[in-house]
TORKOL-405799 format. One record per atom (N, C-alpha, C): residue number from 1; residue in three letters; atom name; y, z, x. Coordinates in steps of 0.02 Angstrom, whole numbers. Layout:
# residues N
pos  code  site  v  w  u
NUM  ala  CA  Y  Z  X
...
# end
This chain:
# residues 93
pos  code  site  v  w  u
1  met  N  -70  12  30
1  met  CA  -6  2  -10
1  met  C  69  19  33
2  thr  N  47  25  85
2  thr  CA  114  28  133
2  thr  C  111  -42  189
3  val  N  80  -84  192
3  val  CA  102  -139  194
3  val  C  120  -191  151
4  phe  N  111  -183  91
4  phe  CA  123  -215  39
4  phe  C  213  -192  24
5  tyr  N  239  -123  23
5  tyr  CA  296  -114  27
5  tyr  C  334  -145  90
6  ser  N  315  -132  156
6  ser  CA  342  -172  197
6  ser  C  355  -232  201
7  val  N  319  -271  190
7  val  CA  327  -331  177
7  val  C  378  -372  110
8  leu  N  347  -316  54
8  leu  CA  428  -315  -5
8  leu  C  510  -292  22
9  val  N  499  -265  57
9  val  CA  557  -230  73
9  val  C  595  -289  148
10  leu  N  548  -325  184
10  leu  CA  571  -351  226
10  leu  C  594  -441  183
11  gly  N  546  -453  156
11  gly  CA  564  -521  106
11  gly  C  633  -508  70
12  ile  N  652  -447  41
12  ile  CA  709  -434  2
12  ile  C  776  -457  54
13  leu  N  753  -404  105
13  leu  CA  821  -404  161
13  leu  C  835  -480  186
14  gly  N  770  -508  193
14  gly  CA  777  -589  208
14  gly  C  820  -613  157
15  leu  N  789  -622  96
15  leu  CA  836  -650  47
15  leu  C  905  -657  59
16  leu  N  919  -567  53
16  leu  CA  994  -536  40
16  leu  C  1018  -577  114
17  ser  N  1001  -561  168
17  ser  CA  1024  -593  219
17  ser  C  1055  -673  237
18  gly  N  1002  -705  219
18  gly  CA  1012  -801  181
18  gly  C  1069  -814  145
19  thr  N  1057  -768  95
19  thr  CA  1111  -776  8
19  thr  C  1189  -757  70
20  phe  N  1175  -700  76
20  phe  CA  1251  -665  129
20  phe  C  1250  -729  180
21  leu  N  1230  -754  229
21  leu  CA  1231  -795  273
21  leu  C  1279  -878  250
22  ala  N  1232  -905  201
22  ala  CA  1260  -974  147
22  ala  C  1298  -967  136
23  tyr  N  1348  -898  106
23  tyr  CA  1387  -894  59
23  tyr  C  1447  -889  114
24  ser  N  1449  -836  171
24  ser  CA  1507  -841  220
24  ser  C  1510  -911  264
25  ala  N  1454  -931  256
25  ala  CA  1460  -1034  303
25  ala  C  1513  -1067  258
26  lys  N  1511  -1055  192
26  lys  CA  1534  -1110  146
26  lys  C  1604  -1079  134
27  val  N  1611  -1005  142
27  val  CA  1679  -973  160
27  val  C  1721  -996  194
28  phe  N  1684  -987  265
28  phe  CA  1745  -995  312
28  phe  C  1736  -1066  344
29  glu  N  1695  -1110  326
29  glu  CA  1677  -1182  340
29  glu  C  1769  -1211  356
30  val  N  1770  -1249  410
30  val  CA  1816  -1278  447
30  val  C  1821  -1344  420
31  lys  N  1863  -1371  390
31  lys  CA  1875  -1431  366
31  lys  C  1902  -1488  418
32  glu  N  1889  -1535  441
32  glu  CA  1899  -1571  488
32  glu  C  1921  -1635  456
33  asp  N  1963  -1678  474
33  asp  CA  1991  -1733  459
33  asp  C  1956  -1795  456
34  pro  N  1924  -1829  422
34  pro  CA  1867  -1877  423
34  pro  C  1887  -1938  457
35  arg  N  1948  -1954  479
35  arg  CA  1976  -1989  535
35  arg  C  1963  -2004  596
36  val  N  1960  -1912  634
36  val  CA  1935  -1894  670
36  val  C  1856  -1923  707
37  glu  N  1807  -1916  641
37  glu  CA  1746  -1938  660
37  glu  C  1743  -2013  655
38  glu  N  1769  -2033  608
38  glu  CA  1761  -2120  621
38  glu  C  1809  -2145  690
39  ile  N  1853  -2116  703
39  ile  CA  1888  -2132  772
39  ile  C  1822  -2138  827
40  thr  N  1793  -2080  827
40  thr  CA  1759  -2052  878
40  thr  C  1707  -2106  895
41  lys  N  1669  -2122  819
41  lys  CA  1615  -2171  827
41  lys  C  1639  -2246  840
42  val  N  1698  -2257  835
42  val  CA  1729  -2313  849
42  val  C  1741  -2326  931
43  leu  N  1765  -2264  955
43  leu  CA  1763  -2262  1032
43  leu  C  1707  -2263  1088
44  pro  N  1701  -2320  1151
44  pro  CA  1640  -2313  1172
44  pro  C  1580  -2252  1187
45  gly  N  1634  -2211  1190
45  gly  CA  1563  -2130  1200
45  gly  C  1559  -2124  1281
46  val  N  1610  -2161  1321
46  val  CA  1604  -2171  1393
46  val  C  1639  -2070  1412
47  asn  N  1660  -2079  1380
47  asn  CA  1712  -1983  1418
47  asn  C  1717  -1994  1469
48  cys  N  1752  -2046  1482
48  cys  CA  1786  -2056  1554
48  cys  C  1845  -2023  1568
49  gly  N  1876  -2007  1526
49  gly  CA  1949  -1976  1532
49  gly  C  2010  -2017  1553
50  ala  N  1998  -2078  1548
50  ala  CA  2059  -2141  1571
50  ala  C  2109  -2123  1523
51  cys  N  2099  -2107  1470
51  cys  CA  2161  -2108  1423
51  cys  C  2205  -2027  1439
52  gly  N  2181  -1992  1470
52  gly  CA  2227  -1931  1493
52  gly  C  2186  -1866  1442
53  tyr  N  2146  -1876  1408
53  tyr  CA  2112  -1824  1367
53  tyr  C  2024  -1809  1380
54  pro  N  2005  -1746  1383
54  pro  CA  1948  -1731  1373
54  pro  C  1890  -1748  1348
55  gly  N  1886  -1822  1356
55  gly  CA  1825  -1850  1302
55  gly  C  1844  -1893  1254
56  cys  N  1822  -1929  1228
56  cys  CA  1830  -1975  1183
56  cys  C  1845  -1949  1112
57  ser  N  1821  -1889  1106
57  ser  CA  1816  -1848  1031
57  ser  C  1906  -1826  1060
58  gly  N  1901  -1796  1122
58  gly  CA  1982  -1768  1115
58  gly  C  2041  -1834  1114
59  tyr  N  2010  -1868  1130
59  tyr  CA  2082  -1943  1117
59  tyr  C  2067  -1962  1031
60  ala  N  2028  -1963  993
60  ala  CA  2007  -1963  956
60  ala  C  2054  -1915  891
61  lys  N  2068  -1860  919
61  lys  CA  2097  -1796  891
61  lys  C  2158  -1809  911
62  ala  N  2203  -1821  959
62  ala  CA  2244  -1851  983
62  ala  C  2281  -1894  925
63  ile  N  2233  -1951  934
63  ile  CA  2279  -1988  892
63  ile  C  2284  -1981  823
64  val  N  2248  -1948  803
64  val  CA  2263  -1915  734
64  val  C  2320  -1869  710
65  glu  N  2296  -1810  763
65  glu  CA  2343  -1747  746
65  glu  C  2411  -1774  773
66  lys  N  2414  -1790  822
66  lys  CA  2473  -1788  874
66  lys  C  2508  -1853  874
67  gly  N  2475  -1904  841
67  gly  CA  2511  -1999  838
67  gly  C  2513  -2004  904
68  glu  N  2462  -2000  943
68  glu  CA  2437  -2032  1017
68  glu  C  2441  -2104  993
69  val  N  2476  -2175  1047
69  val  CA  2465  -2216  1049
69  val  C  2372  -2238  1037
70  thr  N  2367  -2277  1006
70  thr  CA  2290  -2307  995
70  thr  C  2256  -2351  1066
71  asn  N  2307  -2372  1124
71  asn  CA  2306  -2433  1172
71  asn  C  2270  -2378  1230
72  lys  N  2258  -2327  1251
72  lys  CA  2242  -2287  1303
72  lys  C  2167  -2304  1316
73  cys  N  2123  -2330  1283
73  cys  CA  2061  -2320  1302
73  cys  C  2050  -2381  1346
74  leu  N  2037  -2377  1399
74  leu  CA  2031  -2437  1451
74  leu  C  1948  -2466  1436
75  pro  N  1893  -2446  1441
75  pro  CA  1826  -2461  1414
75  pro  C  1827  -2492  1365
76  gly  N  1864  -2471  1302
76  gly  CA  1852  -2496  1241
76  gly  C  1910  -2566  1231
77  lys  N  1945  -2584  1265
77  lys  CA  1990  -2636  1275
77  lys  C  1950  -2695  1254
78  lys  N  1896  -2723  1283
78  lys  CA  1881  -2762  1281
78  lys  C  1822  -2777  1197
79  met  N  1797  -2726  1179
79  met  CA  1792  -2714  1132
79  met  C  1808  -2714  1065
80  gly  N  1892  -2724  1087
80  gly  CA  1938  -2705  1007
80  gly  C  1924  -2658  982
81  val  N  1924  -2577  1024
81  val  CA  1941  -2531  997
81  val  C  1994  -2522  978
82  glu  N  2062  -2545  1010
82  glu  CA  2129  -2513  966
82  glu  C  2135  -2568  903
83  glu  N  2114  -2612  880
83  glu  CA  2115  -2652  815
83  glu  C  2065  -2602  761
84  lys  N  2040  -2582  793
84  lys  CA  1966  -2555  741
84  lys  C  2009  -2486  730
85  ile  N  2051  -2456  768
85  ile  CA  2071  -2379  758
85  ile  C  2122  -2388  720
86  lys  N  2181  -2437  727
86  lys  CA  2226  -2452  679
86  lys  C  2190  -2472  595
87  glu  N  2148  -2509  603
87  glu  CA  2117  -2533  546
87  glu  C  2097  -2451  507
88  ile  N  2069  -2407  535
88  ile  CA  2052  -2327  522
88  ile  C  2114  -2298  489
89  leu  N  2164  -2321  532
89  leu  CA  2216  -2265  506
89  leu  C  2249  -2291  449
90  asn  N  2243  -2379  449
90  asn  CA  2278  -2391  388
90  asn  C  2250  -2365  320
91  lys  N  2179  -2371  345
91  lys  CA  2141  -2368  274
91  lys  C  2164  -2300  229
92  tyr  N  2184  -2254  270
92  tyr  CA  2184  -2181  238
92  tyr  C  2274  -2175  232
93  lys  N  2301  -2229  226
93  lys  CA  2381  -2220  227
93  lys  C  2394  -2230  161
# end
């Protein structure tokens, strides 16, 4: 009978803890601008730092939040990254 109560108590504690964690994750969720993710996908992903930012995600965040110019990605110039970034930014205007 002791084993049954132990399993029952641990099951209830696990269920309550899981519910609390799920609720907390939803309440404290950090919402990020979808443009940052789209621009990061368009960038080549080389993370070379030639643009002056630490990686492609840093550059994408600077474009969206600080209004950085879209032509700083040297590896992406031949791939037409600048035009793709401008299309993304125009799509959300």
